[in-house]
C-alpha positions in Angstrom: -9.5 8.7 18.2 -7.9 6.2 20.8 -8.5 2.5 20.7 -7.1 -0.5 23.1 -7.6 -3.0 20.4 -5.5 -3.5 17.4 -6.4 -7.0 15.1 -3.4 -6.2 12.6 -0.8 -8.1 15.1 -2.1 -11.7 16.6 -5.8 -11.0 17.5 -7.3 -11.4 19.8 -11.1 -14.1 19.9 -12.4 -12.4 23.3 -15.1 -9.9 23.2 -16.9 -7.6 26.0 -20.5 -8.5 25.6 -22.2 -5.6 23.9 -24.6 -4.9 27.3 -20.7 -4.4 29.0 -20.1 -2.0 26.3 -21.0 2.0 25.8 -22.3 3.5 22.6 -18.6 5.1 21.6 -16.4 1.5 22.9 -19.1 0.1 20.7 -18.2 2.2 18.1 -14.6 1.8 18.4 -14.1 -2.0 19.3 -16.6 -2.0 15.5 -14.1 0.0 13.8 -11.1 -1.7 15.2 -13.3 -5.1 14.4 -13.2 -3.7 10.6 -10.0 -2.3 9.6 -8.1 -4.9 11.1 -10.6 -8.0 8.6 -10.1 -5.3 6.2 -6.3 -5.4 6.4 -5.9 -9.1 7.0 -8.5 -10.5 4.0 -5.7 -7.9 1.6 -3.1 -9.9 3.4 -5.2 -13.7 2.7 -5.3 -12.2 -1.2 -1.9 -11.7 -1.4 -0.2 -15.1 -0.3 3.1 -14.1 0.0 2.4 -11.4 2.5 0.4 -13.6 4.7 1.0 -12.9 8.4 -2.0 -15.2 10.2 -2.8 -18.8 10.4 -5.3 -19.5 8.0 -7.5 -20.9 11.1 -7.7 -18.0 13.0 -8.0 -15.3 10.0 -11.3 -17.8 9.6 -12.5 -16.6 12.4 -12.7 -12.9 12.0 -14.0 -13.6 8.8 
C-alpha cells in the first residue's frame, strides 16, 4: 500500500474534503492517520520519547 501522508513527523493538519476522495484514498488516509495517532499516543505517554509539541498532538487526538 502506498501512502501519500505520514503523520509521524511534522504532520500537516490540512485535509482534503471527503467528497474529493475516492474510497481507496479515504481508506489510505484513515489508515495513515490512525497509525500516526497510535505512534504519537505511545510517544506522548513516554515524555522522553515525545517528538510533537503538546498543541500539535492535541490537534490529532
